[in-house]
N, C-alpha and C positions, 0 to 999 in steps of 0.2 A: 504493500500500500504506500501511496505517496506520503512524504513527510509534509503534512498539510500546512503546519504553521510556517514552515520555511517557504513554501510556494506562495502562500497568501501574503506573507510579508514582502516578497519580491514583486508581487502583482500590484501592491498598493499604488506606487507611482504610475504604473501603466493605466490602471483604472481611472486615476485622477486626470490622466491626459485626455480622456474622452472614451465614449463607449463604442461607437460604430464607425468612426472615421479611419483614416489610414493608420496603420500600426506606428507607434512612436519608435524613436531610435532606442536601441538597447542601452542599458547602463554599461559602464566599463567592465564590470564584473560579468555581466551577461554576455557581452560581446567576446570577451576573452575565452569563455567556456564554449560559446556557440561556434566560433571560428578561430581556434587557437593557432592555425597556420596562416591566418590572414584571408583565407578563402573559405566559403562554406562548402564542404565536401558532402555532396548529396548522393547517398547510396540508393540505387533504383533496382528493385527486383524485376527483371524483365521476363520471368517465366509466368507471370500472372498479368494479363492485359488490363485488369482493373488498376494495377499499380504502375506498370510500365511496359514498354515494348521497344524493339529495335527496328528502325526503318530498313527494309531489305535492300533498298538501292543506295542509300547514303551511309548506313551504319549508325546513324544518330539515335541516341537513346531519348525517348519521349514518353508521354503519358502523364497521368495525374501527379505522380510523385515529382517528376522533373519540373512540371509547371508550378507546383506549390513550392518546391525547393528554390526555384528562381525567384518567385515572389517573396519568399522569406529572406533570401539573400539581398534583394533590393531593399526591403524594409530595414534590414540590419546595416545596410551600407557597405556590403562586401561583395566580391565577385563569387559566382557559383561555379563549382566544379562537379560535373555529373559523372558518377562512377556506376557502371552497369554490373549487375550480378545475375548469373544464370541459375544459381542455387541459393535458396533462402537460408539453408543451414549455414553455409559459408558466410553469408552476409551477417547473420546474427553473431556468429563466432568472431568475426572481425571487429565487432564492437568492443570486445574485451581488450584489444590492443590499440584502439583508437584510430582505426584505418579510415573511418568516416565520421562525420559530425551529425548528420541527420538522415533519417530514412523513414519509410512507412512500412509497417507490418500490421497484421491482424492482431488485436489484443488477445493475449493468453497469459494466465497467471504464471505459467511455467517460464515465461520470459522476464519476469519481474526482477530476477537476480542479475540480469545482464543489461536491461534497458530501462530508461525512464520514459513513461508514457504521457503524451498530451491527451486531451479529450478526443474521442473519435470524431472524424470528419466525414467518413463515407461508411455506409452500411450496405452489405450485400448478402443474399441468402447463401447458405452452404447446403448442398444436397448431393445426390448421387446421379451419375450417368450409369445406366446398366447395359450390359452387353446384349447384342442381338439374340433374340430367343429367350431372354431371361424371364422368369416368372415373377420377379420382384416388381411390385406395383406401388409400393410405398416405403418410406424410410423404415418403419418397424419391420417390414418384411425382410429387410436386408440383415437384420441382427439375429441370425440363426446359425446353428452349427454347420460347418462346411463352407460357408460363404466367405470368400476372400475379397477384401476391399483394398484396392490400390490407392496409395496416397504418397505424396512426396515427403522425403525425410526432412524433419524440422518444420514442416508446414503447420499452420494453425489447425487445419483439418485433422492432420495426423495426431497432434497433441490432444485435441478434443476427443477423437475417437478412441485413443488408447485409454482414456479415463472412463468413457461412457459405454462402450460396447460390452455386452454381456456374453455373447456367443460367437459372433463373427470374428474373423481374424484380419488385422491390418497388415497388408503386404507393402513394405516401404521400398520406394525407388529413389534414386539419387536426385532426380529433379522431376518437373512436371511432364516433359516429353516422355521420360522413361516410365512414369506412372501410367500415362495414356497407352504406351506400348504394351503394358501388362494386360490391359483389357482387350486390346486388338489381337494379341497373341493367344488369348484364351487362358491366361494365367491368373486372371481375376474376373469376378462376375460384376463388380461395380467399381467405379472410380469416384473418389470424393474430392470435390473442389467447389469453388463458387459458381453460381448459376450462369453468370455471363461467360466464363471460360468454357463450361461444359456445353452450353448451347452452340458455341462456335465449333468445338471439336466434334460434336455429334453429327454435324453436317458431313464430316469426312469418314463416318463409319455407318454405312447403311444398316438400318435396323436397330441402332442404338437409341435409347430413350433417356431423356432427363426427367427425373421424377417431379411431380407437381408440388409435393410437400418438401419440407426442409428439416434437417436435424439441428441446425443452429443458424445464427446470423453473424457474419464476420464484421467486426467493427475495426475499420482501418484507422490507424493512429500514427501521427508523426511521433518519432522516438529519437532520443539521443542516448549515447552510452551512459551506463550507470554512473552516478556520482556527480553529474552535471546539473545540480539543482537550480542554479541561476539560469542556465540555458533553457531548461524545460519550462520554467516560469514564463520566459519570454515567448517560447514556442506555443505554449498553451494559450496565451493571450492572442497571439497571431492566428491560431486556429479558430477561436471564437469569432474574432473580427472577420475572418475570411468566410465563415459560414454565413454571417449576417450580410456581408457586402456582396455576396454572389460569386466570389472568387472560386470557391470550391465547386459550385454548380457549373461555372464556365469550364473548369478543368474537366469535369465529367462530360460535358457536351462536346468539347473539343476532341476528346478521346473516343467519342461516339459509342459510349457504353450503354448497354441495355440492362434493365433490372438492377440498377445501382442508384442509390439515393444519398442525399446529404444527411448526415446525422443531425438530430435535433440539437439545438443550442443548449448548453448547460444552464441549469437554473441559477439565479443569483445567490441563493442561500449558501452560506459557508459551512458545508458539511462534507464528509468524506465521500458520500455518494455522488456529489456534484462533479468532482474532478477525477474520480476513479472510473475508467472504462469498464466494460463488461457487465453493465447493468441496464435494464430497461428496454432491451430489444428482443 
């Protein structure tokens, strides 16, 4: 859980600067934690199109994380350096050595020991795509003995299913393409990920279906490496302003995402539930 008093204390001057306008400049302490090298190093997971992607012709990394990272860098008055990651587990691991300054991941309590979380800014359903010919019709149908569910190592879907499944088995792959390959090759009966990603992949696997219901909702959050309390206070304020101003919605629209929505703004009350992700969706 966040150290509430520390974050609220750091937010006081930001709140006083105004509620819905452009983000104020960070304090010296916030800026030194946010961009210790002088540039904001933005880590983008390109295996999930809700978070980022690589342009096939130019090789440029884009998407919602890159757009919000550049907006955050502009607000802080520093240049942005975009760093693409093809594997979520590697990106989270690199937070331990300070290889990047800000990223976006789905909230999961298992990551709290490595990352500091801002409030969610994007929400998307988590569900299953089932293999052609599968008799699975709903999420509960998948949790039965003998069912193998493909998921990427270190992904929020994997972490959640490892805690919640009672009978089915999670089969981990190194990344999202490898997880999809498991269902294509008949080594898994279902593949767990966000609805947007699965809808796109199902078009390339005739007979595959994306279930109508969901097993959870992923809350996408801007994060910084653990221990940067001043930085996360500034990022948290930036997130709330960006949700109110339409910056987050524009990032979603520009990425042409379906089934993805802006997370509700945090309530003004000073309580742990206000600034802790993982609640209310």
